[in-house]
N, CA, C and O atoms as a Maestro MAE file, in Angstrom:
{
 s_m_m2io_version
 :::
 2.0.0
}

f_m_ct {
 s_m_title
 :::
 protein
 m_atom[284] {
  # First column is atom index #
  i_m_mmod_type
  r_m_x_coord
  r_m_y_coord
  r_m_z_coord
  i_m_residue_number
  s_m_chain_name
  s_m_pdb_residue_name
  s_m_pdb_atom_name
  i_m_atomic_number
  :::
  1 25 -11.925 15.241 40.335 1 A "UNK " " N  " 7
  2 3 -10.500 15.853 40.307 1 A "UNK " " CA " 6
  3 2 -9.707 16.287 41.208 1 A "UNK " " C  " 6
  4 15 -10.442 16.829 42.034 1 A "UNK " " O  " 8
  5 25 -8.555 16.380 41.573 2 A "UNK " " N  " 7
  6 3 -8.092 16.628 42.646 2 A "UNK " " CA " 6
  7 2 -7.141 18.234 42.291 2 A "UNK " " C  " 6
  8 15 -6.353 18.815 43.037 2 A "UNK " " O  " 8
  9 25 -7.532 18.560 41.069 3 A "UNK " " N  " 7
  10 3 -6.970 19.864 40.730 3 A "UNK " " CA " 6
  11 2 -5.882 19.561 39.964 3 A "UNK " " C  " 6
  12 15 -5.665 20.233 38.956 3 A "UNK " " O  " 8
  13 25 -5.189 18.695 40.262 4 A "UNK " " N  " 7
  14 3 -3.285 18.245 39.642 4 A "UNK " " CA " 6
  15 2 -3.761 18.716 38.149 4 A "UNK " " C  " 6
  16 15 -4.916 18.712 37.724 4 A "UNK " " O  " 8
  17 25 -2.330 19.206 37.322 5 A "UNK " " N  " 7
  18 3 -2.458 18.790 36.035 5 A "UNK " " CA " 6
  19 2 -2.132 17.098 35.435 5 A "UNK " " C  " 6
  20 15 -1.219 16.375 35.834 5 A "UNK " " O  " 8
  21 25 -3.015 16.805 34.537 6 A "UNK " " N  " 7
  22 3 -2.781 15.588 34.376 6 A "UNK " " CA " 6
  23 2 -1.125 15.158 33.734 6 A "UNK " " C  " 6
  24 15 -0.423 16.035 33.229 6 A "UNK " " O  " 8
  25 25 -0.753 14.012 33.820 7 A "UNK " " N  " 7
  26 3 0.372 13.865 33.348 7 A "UNK " " CA " 6
  27 2 0.372 13.656 31.812 7 A "UNK " " C  " 6
  28 15 -0.354 12.704 31.529 7 A "UNK " " O  " 8
  29 25 1.009 14.293 30.605 8 A "UNK " " N  " 7
  30 3 0.797 14.086 29.372 8 A "UNK " " CA " 6
  31 2 2.061 13.456 28.733 8 A "UNK " " C  " 6
  32 15 3.238 13.803 28.833 8 A "UNK " " O  " 8
  33 25 1.429 12.313 27.971 9 A "UNK " " N  " 7
  34 3 2.422 11.918 27.085 9 A "UNK " " CA " 6
  35 2 2.503 11.737 25.708 9 A "UNK " " C  " 6
  36 15 1.567 12.439 25.327 9 A "UNK " " O  " 8
  37 25 3.064 11.202 24.603 10 A "UNK " " N  " 7
  38 3 2.936 11.388 23.068 10 A "UNK " " CA " 6
  39 2 1.586 10.198 23.260 10 A "UNK " " C  " 6
  40 15 0.577 10.491 22.619 10 A "UNK " " O  " 8
  41 25 1.544 9.331 23.818 11 A "UNK " " N  " 7
  42 3 0.550 8.620 23.894 11 A "UNK " " CA " 6
  43 2 -0.847 9.021 24.236 11 A "UNK " " C  " 6
  44 15 -1.848 8.411 23.859 11 A "UNK " " O  " 8
  45 25 -0.837 10.102 24.985 12 A "UNK " " N  " 7
  46 3 -2.048 10.003 25.425 12 A "UNK " " CA " 6
  47 2 -3.205 10.998 24.470 12 A "UNK " " C  " 6
  48 15 -3.881 11.745 25.178 12 A "UNK " " O  " 8
  49 25 -3.409 11.052 23.379 13 A "UNK " " N  " 7
  50 3 -3.957 11.149 22.209 13 A "UNK " " CA " 6
  51 2 -4.896 12.240 22.438 13 A "UNK " " C  " 6
  52 15 -4.768 13.394 22.029 13 A "UNK " " O  " 8
  53 25 -6.155 11.610 23.354 14 A "UNK " " N  " 7
  54 3 -7.124 12.203 23.418 14 A "UNK " " CA " 6
  55 2 -7.367 13.393 24.868 14 A "UNK " " C  " 6
  56 15 -8.262 14.237 24.878 14 A "UNK " " O  " 8
  57 25 -6.430 13.210 25.916 15 A "UNK " " N  " 7
  58 3 -5.638 14.111 26.870 15 A "UNK " " CA " 6
  59 2 -5.198 15.592 26.046 15 A "UNK " " C  " 6
  60 15 -5.701 16.714 26.097 15 A "UNK " " O  " 8
  61 25 -3.997 15.028 25.255 16 A "UNK " " N  " 7
  62 3 -3.474 16.114 24.606 16 A "UNK " " CA " 6
  63 2 -4.562 17.233 23.768 16 A "UNK " " C  " 6
  64 15 -4.447 18.459 23.775 16 A "UNK " " O  " 8
  65 25 -5.486 16.537 23.156 17 A "UNK " " N  " 7
  66 3 -6.153 17.487 22.435 17 A "UNK " " CA " 6
  67 2 -6.995 18.193 23.543 17 A "UNK " " C  " 6
  68 15 -7.089 19.409 23.376 17 A "UNK " " O  " 8
  69 25 -7.472 17.809 24.370 18 A "UNK " " N  " 7
  70 3 -8.225 18.351 25.148 18 A "UNK " " CA " 6
  71 2 -7.550 19.886 25.954 18 A "UNK " " C  " 6
  72 15 -7.944 21.046 26.077 18 A "UNK " " O  " 8
  73 25 -6.475 19.191 26.332 19 A "UNK " " N  " 7
  74 3 -5.055 20.150 26.937 19 A "UNK " " CA " 6
  75 2 -4.842 21.579 25.743 19 A "UNK " " C  " 6
  76 15 -4.609 22.759 26.006 19 A "UNK " " O  " 8
  77 25 -5.032 20.895 24.382 20 A "UNK " " N  " 7
  78 3 -4.474 21.526 23.216 20 A "UNK " " CA " 6
  79 2 -5.994 22.805 23.055 20 A "UNK " " C  " 6
  80 15 -5.771 23.981 22.769 20 A "UNK " " O  " 8
  81 25 -7.132 22.385 23.248 21 A "UNK " " N  " 7
  82 3 -8.232 22.863 23.136 21 A "UNK " " CA " 6
  83 2 -8.418 24.034 24.385 21 A "UNK " " C  " 6
  84 15 -8.719 25.200 24.129 21 A "UNK " " O  " 8
  85 25 -8.221 23.598 25.575 22 A "UNK " " N  " 7
  86 3 -7.873 24.457 26.770 22 A "UNK " " CA " 6
  87 2 -6.644 25.483 26.797 22 A "UNK " " C  " 6
  88 15 -6.748 26.627 27.240 22 A "UNK " " O  " 8
  89 25 -5.728 25.059 26.388 23 A "UNK " " N  " 7
  90 3 -4.479 26.077 26.371 23 A "UNK " " CA " 6
  91 2 -4.540 27.070 25.235 23 A "UNK " " C  " 6
  92 15 -4.679 28.241 25.590 23 A "UNK " " O  " 8
  93 25 -4.462 26.827 23.900 24 A "UNK " " N  " 7
  94 3 -4.913 27.349 23.065 24 A "UNK " " CA " 6
  95 2 -6.333 27.538 21.963 24 A "UNK " " C  " 6
  96 15 -6.460 27.328 20.757 24 A "UNK " " O  " 8
  97 25 -7.127 27.951 22.854 25 A "UNK " " N  " 7
  98 3 -9.207 28.228 22.687 25 A "UNK " " CA " 6
  99 2 -8.954 28.829 21.158 25 A "UNK " " C  " 6
  100 15 -9.763 28.549 20.274 25 A "UNK " " O  " 8
  101 25 -7.816 29.654 20.885 26 A "UNK " " N  " 7
  102 3 -7.750 30.524 19.403 26 A "UNK " " CA " 6
  103 2 -7.254 29.722 18.499 26 A "UNK " " C  " 6
  104 15 -7.466 30.114 17.352 26 A "UNK " " O  " 8
  105 25 -6.453 28.377 18.626 27 A "UNK " " N  " 7
  106 3 -6.089 28.180 17.715 27 A "UNK " " CA " 6
  107 2 -7.053 26.780 17.146 27 A "UNK " " C  " 6
  108 15 -7.739 25.955 17.748 27 A "UNK " " O  " 8
  109 25 -6.709 26.992 15.652 28 A "UNK " " N  " 7
  110 3 -7.153 25.689 14.562 28 A "UNK " " CA " 6
  111 2 -6.566 24.752 14.208 28 A "UNK " " C  " 6
  112 15 -5.660 24.981 13.407 28 A "UNK " " O  " 8
  113 25 -6.776 23.452 14.581 29 A "UNK " " N  " 7
  114 3 -5.929 22.296 14.339 29 A "UNK " " CA " 6
  115 2 -5.401 22.313 12.699 29 A "UNK " " C  " 6
  116 15 -4.305 21.992 12.241 29 A "UNK " " O  " 8
  117 25 -6.695 22.847 11.975 30 A "UNK " " N  " 7
  118 3 -6.341 22.807 10.551 30 A "UNK " " CA " 6
  119 2 -5.086 23.924 10.095 30 A "UNK " " C  " 6
  120 15 -4.240 23.772 9.214 30 A "UNK " " O  " 8
  121 25 -5.275 25.024 10.971 31 A "UNK " " N  " 7
  122 3 -4.030 25.855 10.878 31 A "UNK " " CA " 6
  123 2 -2.845 25.543 11.131 31 A "UNK " " C  " 6
  124 15 -1.958 26.132 10.513 31 A "UNK " " O  " 8
  125 25 -2.548 24.672 11.973 32 A "UNK " " N  " 7
  126 3 -1.666 24.313 12.784 32 A "UNK " " CA " 6
  127 2 -0.526 23.223 12.357 32 A "UNK " " C  " 6
  128 15 -0.718 22.032 12.601 32 A "UNK " " O  " 8
  129 25 0.530 23.618 11.785 33 A "UNK " " N  " 7
  130 3 1.421 21.966 11.392 33 A "UNK " " CA " 6
  131 2 2.051 21.620 12.106 33 A "UNK " " C  " 6
  132 15 2.345 22.179 13.163 33 A "UNK " " O  " 8
  133 25 2.460 20.490 11.656 34 A "UNK " " N  " 7
  134 3 3.407 19.670 12.202 34 A "UNK " " CA " 6
  135 2 4.074 20.047 13.403 34 A "UNK " " C  " 6
  136 15 3.733 19.945 14.582 34 A "UNK " " O  " 8
  137 25 5.228 20.563 12.788 35 A "UNK " " N  " 7
  138 3 6.343 21.506 13.489 35 A "UNK " " CA " 6
  139 2 5.637 22.219 14.571 35 A "UNK " " C  " 6
  140 15 5.957 21.831 15.695 35 A "UNK " " O  " 8
  141 25 4.868 23.047 14.527 36 A "UNK " " N  " 7
  142 3 4.096 23.968 15.268 36 A "UNK " " CA " 6
  143 2 3.388 23.056 16.394 36 A "UNK " " C  " 6
  144 15 3.552 23.329 17.583 36 A "UNK " " O  " 8
  145 25 2.534 21.883 15.954 37 A "UNK " " N  " 7
  146 3 1.854 21.146 17.058 37 A "UNK " " CA " 6
  147 2 3.162 20.768 17.969 37 A "UNK " " C  " 6
  148 15 3.247 21.185 19.124 37 A "UNK " " O  " 8
  149 25 4.100 20.012 17.419 38 A "UNK " " N  " 7
  150 3 5.290 19.521 18.401 38 A "UNK " " CA " 6
  151 2 5.515 20.672 19.798 38 A "UNK " " C  " 6
  152 15 5.559 20.454 21.009 38 A "UNK " " O  " 8
  153 25 5.617 21.837 19.068 39 A "UNK " " N  " 7
  154 3 5.958 22.738 20.222 39 A "UNK " " CA " 6
  155 2 4.789 23.524 20.699 39 A "UNK " " C  " 6
  156 15 5.114 24.600 21.202 39 A "UNK " " O  " 8
  157 25 3.445 23.260 20.672 40 A "UNK " " N  " 7
  158 3 2.390 23.307 21.028 40 A "UNK " " CA " 6
  159 2 2.551 22.645 22.479 40 A "UNK " " C  " 6
  160 15 2.699 23.144 23.595 40 A "UNK " " O  " 8
  161 25 2.456 21.193 21.980 41 A "UNK " " N  " 7
  162 3 2.372 19.741 22.754 41 A "UNK " " CA " 6
  163 2 3.502 19.702 23.965 41 A "UNK " " C  " 6
  164 15 3.132 19.232 25.040 41 A "UNK " " O  " 8
  165 25 4.687 20.115 23.853 42 A "UNK " " N  " 7
  166 3 5.770 20.046 24.591 42 A "UNK " " CA " 6
  167 2 5.454 21.397 25.511 42 A "UNK " " C  " 6
  168 15 5.809 21.389 26.690 42 A "UNK " " O  " 8
  169 25 4.845 22.446 25.002 43 A "UNK " " N  " 7
  170 3 4.836 23.438 25.913 43 A "UNK " " CA " 6
  171 2 3.521 23.189 26.866 43 A "UNK " " C  " 6
  172 15 3.181 24.094 27.628 43 A "UNK " " O  " 8
  173 25 2.912 22.176 26.829 44 A "UNK " " N  " 7
  174 3 1.754 22.319 27.628 44 A "UNK " " CA " 6
  175 2 1.470 21.896 29.116 44 A "UNK " " C  " 6
  176 15 1.785 20.719 29.296 44 A "UNK " " O  " 8
  177 25 1.061 22.399 30.023 45 A "UNK " " N  " 7
  178 3 0.967 22.330 31.354 45 A "UNK " " CA " 6
  179 2 0.845 20.447 31.342 45 A "UNK " " C  " 6
  180 15 -0.029 19.827 30.738 45 A "UNK " " O  " 8
  181 25 2.018 19.794 32.212 46 A "UNK " " N  " 7
  182 3 1.961 18.477 32.274 46 A "UNK " " CA " 6
  183 2 2.394 17.447 31.379 46 A "UNK " " C  " 6
  184 15 2.216 16.245 31.575 46 A "UNK " " O  " 8
  185 25 3.022 18.002 30.300 47 A "UNK " " N  " 7
  186 3 3.472 17.044 29.290 47 A "UNK " " CA " 6
  187 2 4.658 16.910 29.907 47 A "UNK " " C  " 6
  188 15 5.312 17.818 30.420 47 A "UNK " " O  " 8
  189 25 5.017 15.408 29.834 48 A "UNK " " N  " 7
  190 3 6.040 14.771 31.057 48 A "UNK " " CA " 6
  191 2 6.373 13.557 30.093 48 A "UNK " " C  " 6
  192 15 6.261 12.394 30.481 48 A "UNK " " O  " 8
  193 25 6.796 13.898 28.792 49 A "UNK " " N  " 7
  194 3 7.696 12.532 27.965 49 A "UNK " " CA " 6
  195 2 8.419 13.222 27.176 49 A "UNK " " C  " 6
  196 15 8.263 14.431 27.007 49 A "UNK " " O  " 8
  197 25 9.438 12.400 26.513 50 A "UNK " " N  " 7
  198 3 10.777 12.949 26.174 50 A "UNK " " CA " 6
  199 2 10.472 13.854 24.706 50 A "UNK " " C  " 6
  200 15 10.598 13.299 23.614 50 A "UNK " " O  " 8
  201 25 10.190 14.844 24.788 51 A "UNK " " N  " 7
  202 3 10.131 15.962 23.564 51 A "UNK " " CA " 6
  203 2 10.633 15.070 21.939 51 A "UNK " " C  " 6
  204 15 9.933 15.146 20.929 51 A "UNK " " O  " 8
  205 25 11.344 14.639 21.972 52 A "UNK " " N  " 7
  206 3 11.588 14.140 20.580 52 A "UNK " " CA " 6
  207 2 11.279 12.522 20.272 52 A "UNK " " C  " 6
  208 15 11.740 11.970 19.273 52 A "UNK " " O  " 8
  209 25 10.535 11.906 21.143 53 A "UNK " " N  " 7
  210 3 9.880 10.922 20.640 53 A "UNK " " CA " 6
  211 2 8.669 10.763 20.000 53 A "UNK " " C  " 6
  212 15 7.900 9.813 20.140 53 A "UNK " " O  " 8
  213 25 8.523 11.771 19.262 54 A "UNK " " N  " 7
  214 3 7.048 11.368 18.297 54 A "UNK " " CA " 6
  215 2 7.628 11.395 17.102 54 A "UNK " " C  " 6
  216 15 8.674 11.859 16.649 54 A "UNK " " O  " 8
  217 25 6.313 10.524 16.502 55 A "UNK " " N  " 7
  218 3 6.069 10.306 15.054 55 A "UNK " " CA " 6
  219 2 5.380 10.844 14.400 55 A "UNK " " C  " 6
  220 15 4.579 11.583 14.973 55 A "UNK " " O  " 8
  221 25 5.329 10.773 13.039 56 A "UNK " " N  " 7
  222 3 4.203 11.665 12.109 56 A "UNK " " CA " 6
  223 2 3.255 10.928 12.482 56 A "UNK " " C  " 6
  224 15 2.223 11.597 12.436 56 A "UNK " " O  " 8
  225 25 3.034 9.770 12.871 57 A "UNK " " N  " 7
  226 3 1.978 9.428 12.932 57 A "UNK " " CA " 6
  227 2 0.867 9.567 14.344 57 A "UNK " " C  " 6
  228 15 -0.361 9.476 14.351 57 A "UNK " " O  " 8
  229 25 1.693 9.783 15.332 58 A "UNK " " N  " 7
  230 3 1.088 10.250 16.686 58 A "UNK " " CA " 6
  231 2 0.838 11.596 16.253 58 A "UNK " " C  " 6
  232 15 -0.310 11.934 16.540 58 A "UNK " " O  " 8
  233 25 1.627 12.657 15.552 59 A "UNK " " N  " 7
  234 3 0.748 14.334 15.421 59 A "UNK " " CA " 6
  235 2 0.032 13.966 14.622 59 A "UNK " " C  " 6
  236 15 -1.013 14.570 14.860 59 A "UNK " " O  " 8
  237 25 -0.140 13.252 13.661 60 A "UNK " " N  " 7
  238 3 -1.407 12.646 12.661 60 A "UNK " " CA " 6
  239 2 -2.426 12.672 13.398 60 A "UNK " " C  " 6
  240 15 -3.315 13.506 13.230 60 A "UNK " " O  " 8
  241 25 -2.462 11.596 14.502 61 A "UNK " " N  " 7
  242 3 -3.607 10.964 15.414 61 A "UNK " " CA " 6
  243 2 -3.709 12.240 16.225 61 A "UNK " " C  " 6
  244 15 -4.880 12.604 16.107 61 A "UNK " " O  " 8
  245 25 -3.094 13.036 16.938 62 A "UNK " " N  " 7
  246 3 -3.486 13.948 17.835 62 A "UNK " " CA " 6
  247 2 -3.935 15.366 16.899 62 A "UNK " " C  " 6
  248 15 -4.480 16.336 17.424 62 A "UNK " " O  " 8
  249 25 -3.623 15.291 15.541 63 A "UNK " " N  " 7
  250 3 -4.348 16.374 14.759 63 A "UNK " " CA " 6
  251 2 -5.619 16.125 14.301 63 A "UNK " " C  " 6
  252 15 -6.326 17.095 14.030 63 A "UNK " " O  " 8
  253 25 -6.072 14.939 14.154 64 A "UNK " " N  " 7
  254 3 -7.040 14.294 13.852 64 A "UNK " " CA " 6
  255 2 -8.408 14.460 14.973 64 A "UNK " " C  " 6
  256 15 -9.568 14.845 14.827 64 A "UNK " " O  " 8
  257 25 -7.728 14.032 15.964 65 A "UNK " " N  " 7
  258 3 -8.949 13.900 17.158 65 A "UNK " " CA " 6
  259 2 -9.394 15.060 17.855 65 A "UNK " " C  " 6
  260 15 -10.447 15.160 18.486 65 A "UNK " " O  " 8
  261 25 -8.087 16.353 17.618 66 A "UNK " " N  " 7
  262 3 -8.453 17.379 17.922 66 A "UNK " " CA " 6
  263 2 -9.268 18.252 17.140 66 A "UNK " " C  " 6
  264 15 -9.845 19.177 17.712 66 A "UNK " " O  " 8
  265 25 -9.435 18.033 15.521 67 A "UNK " " N  " 7
  266 3 -10.231 18.341 14.501 67 A "UNK " " CA " 6
  267 2 -11.492 17.857 15.094 67 A "UNK " " C  " 6
  268 15 -12.497 18.497 15.404 67 A "UNK " " O  " 8
  269 25 -11.273 16.785 15.173 68 A "UNK " " N  " 7
  270 3 -12.805 16.098 15.325 68 A "UNK " " CA " 6
  271 2 -13.173 16.261 16.726 68 A "UNK " " C  " 6
  272 15 -14.165 15.573 16.965 68 A "UNK " " O  " 8
  273 25 -12.730 16.950 17.816 69 A "UNK " " N  " 7
  274 3 -13.165 17.757 18.809 69 A "UNK " " CA " 6
  275 2 -13.591 19.027 19.053 69 A "UNK " " C  " 6
  276 15 -14.088 19.515 20.068 69 A "UNK " " O  " 8
  277 25 -13.254 19.650 17.658 70 A "UNK " " N  " 7
  278 3 -13.613 20.991 17.569 70 A "UNK " " CA " 6
  279 2 -14.729 21.087 16.790 70 A "UNK " " C  " 6
  280 15 -15.280 22.187 16.788 70 A "UNK " " O  " 8
  281 25 -15.266 20.099 16.041 71 A "UNK " " N  " 7
  282 3 -16.165 20.170 15.052 71 A "UNK " " CA " 6
  283 2 -17.394 19.107 15.496 71 A "UNK " " C  " 6
  284 15 -18.375 18.958 14.768 71 A "UNK " " O  " 8
  :::
 }
 m_bond[283] {
  # First column is bond index #
  i_m_from
  i_m_to
  i_m_order
  :::
  1 1 2 1
  2 2 3 1
  3 3 4 2
  4 3 5 1
  5 5 6 1
  6 6 7 1
  7 7 8 2
  8 7 9 1
  9 9 10 1
  10 10 11 1
  11 11 12 2
  12 11 13 1
  13 13 14 1
  14 14 15 1
  15 15 16 2
  16 15 17 1
  17 17 18 1
  18 18 19 1
  19 19 20 2
  20 19 21 1
  21 21 22 1
  22 22 23 1
  23 23 24 2
  24 23 25 1
  25 25 26 1
  26 26 27 1
  27 27 28 2
  28 27 29 1
  29 29 30 1
  30 30 31 1
  31 31 32 2
  32 31 33 1
  33 33 34 1
  34 34 35 1
  35 35 36 2
  36 35 37 1
  37 37 38 1
  38 38 39 1
  39 39 40 2
  40 39 41 1
  41 41 42 1
  42 42 43 1
  43 43 44 2
  44 43 45 1
  45 45 46 1
  46 46 47 1
  47 47 48 2
  48 47 49 1
  49 49 50 1
  50 50 51 1
  51 51 52 2
  52 51 53 1
  53 53 54 1
  54 54 55 1
  55 55 56 2
  56 55 57 1
  57 57 58 1
  58 58 59 1
  59 59 60 2
  60 59 61 1
  61 61 62 1
  62 62 63 1
  63 63 64 2
  64 63 65 1
  65 65 66 1
  66 66 67 1
  67 67 68 2
  68 67 69 1
  69 69 70 1
  70 70 71 1
  71 71 72 2
  72 71 73 1
  73 73 74 1
  74 74 75 1
  75 75 76 2
  76 75 77 1
  77 77 78 1
  78 78 79 1
  79 79 80 2
  80 79 81 1
  81 81 82 1
  82 82 83 1
  83 83 84 2
  84 83 85 1
  85 85 86 1
  86 86 87 1
  87 87 88 2
  88 87 89 1
  89 89 90 1
  90 90 91 1
  91 91 92 2
  92 91 93 1
  93 93 94 1
  94 94 95 1
  95 95 96 2
  96 95 97 1
  97 97 98 1
  98 98 99 1
  99 99 100 2
  100 99 101 1
  101 101 102 1
  102 102 103 1
  103 103 104 2
  104 103 105 1
  105 105 106 1
  106 106 107 1
  107 107 108 2
  108 107 109 1
  109 109 110 1
  110 110 111 1
  111 111 112 2
  112 111 113 1
  113 113 114 1
  114 114 115 1
  115 115 116 2
  116 115 117 1
  117 117 118 1
  118 118 119 1
  119 119 120 2
  120 119 121 1
  121 121 122 1
  122 122 123 1
  123 123 124 2
  124 123 125 1
  125 125 126 1
  126 126 127 1
  127 127 128 2
  128 127 129 1
  129 129 130 1
  130 130 131 1
  131 131 132 2
  132 131 133 1
  133 133 134 1
  134 134 135 1
  135 135 136 2
  136 135 137 1
  137 137 138 1
  138 138 139 1
  139 139 140 2
  140 139 141 1
  141 141 142 1
  142 142 143 1
  143 143 144 2
  144 143 145 1
  145 145 146 1
  146 146 147 1
  147 147 148 2
  148 147 149 1
  149 149 150 1
  150 150 151 1
  151 151 152 2
  152 151 153 1
  153 153 154 1
  154 154 155 1
  155 155 156 2
  156 155 157 1
  157 157 158 1
  158 158 159 1
  159 159 160 2
  160 159 161 1
  161 161 162 1
  162 162 163 1
  163 163 164 2
  164 163 165 1
  165 165 166 1
  166 166 167 1
  167 167 168 2
  168 167 169 1
  169 169 170 1
  170 170 171 1
  171 171 172 2
  172 171 173 1
  173 173 174 1
  174 174 175 1
  175 175 176 2
  176 175 177 1
  177 177 178 1
  178 178 179 1
  179 179 180 2
  180 179 181 1
  181 181 182 1
  182 182 183 1
  183 183 184 2
  184 183 185 1
  185 185 186 1
  186 186 187 1
  187 187 188 2
  188 187 189 1
  189 189 190 1
  190 190 191 1
  191 191 192 2
  192 191 193 1
  193 193 194 1
  194 194 195 1
  195 195 196 2
  196 195 197 1
  197 197 198 1
  198 198 199 1
  199 199 200 2
  200 199 201 1
  201 201 202 1
  202 202 203 1
  203 203 204 2
  204 203 205 1
  205 205 206 1
  206 206 207 1
  207 207 208 2
  208 207 209 1
  209 209 210 1
  210 210 211 1
  211 211 212 2
  212 211 213 1
  213 213 214 1
  214 214 215 1
  215 215 216 2
  216 215 217 1
  217 217 218 1
  218 218 219 1
  219 219 220 2
  220 219 221 1
  221 221 222 1
  222 222 223 1
  223 223 224 2
  224 223 225 1
  225 225 226 1
  226 226 227 1
  227 227 228 2
  228 227 229 1
  229 229 230 1
  230 230 231 1
  231 231 232 2
  232 231 233 1
  233 233 234 1
  234 234 235 1
  235 235 236 2
  236 235 237 1
  237 237 238 1
  238 238 239 1
  239 239 240 2
  240 239 241 1
  241 241 242 1
  242 242 243 1
  243 243 244 2
  244 243 245 1
  245 245 246 1
  246 246 247 1
  247 247 248 2
  248 247 249 1
  249 249 250 1
  250 250 251 1
  251 251 252 2
  252 251 253 1
  253 253 254 1
  254 254 255 1
  255 255 256 2
  256 255 257 1
  257 257 258 1
  258 258 259 1
  259 259 260 2
  260 259 261 1
  261 261 262 1
  262 262 263 1
  263 263 264 2
  264 263 265 1
  265 265 266 1
  266 266 267 1
  267 267 268 2
  268 267 269 1
  269 269 270 1
  270 270 271 1
  271 271 272 2
  272 271 273 1
  273 273 274 1
  274 274 275 1
  275 275 276 2
  276 275 277 1
  277 277 278 1
  278 278 279 1
  279 279 280 2
  280 279 281 1
  281 281 282 1
  282 282 283 1
  283 283 284 2
  :::
 }
}
């Protein structure tokens, strides 16, 4: 790794999940609603996508992978 923050896009589900676990280790995907998830993802270092270009399916995929990685 060269130490740079990866560029994150809405379809970077796994990379977003890893970044969420690193940035918000105290958060549980079970307790995060979809509206809050949008805010958390957009605030991640390296997020470089249109903040309005998500769908509910993308958010649910992120939340599901995040849950699986935490357990």
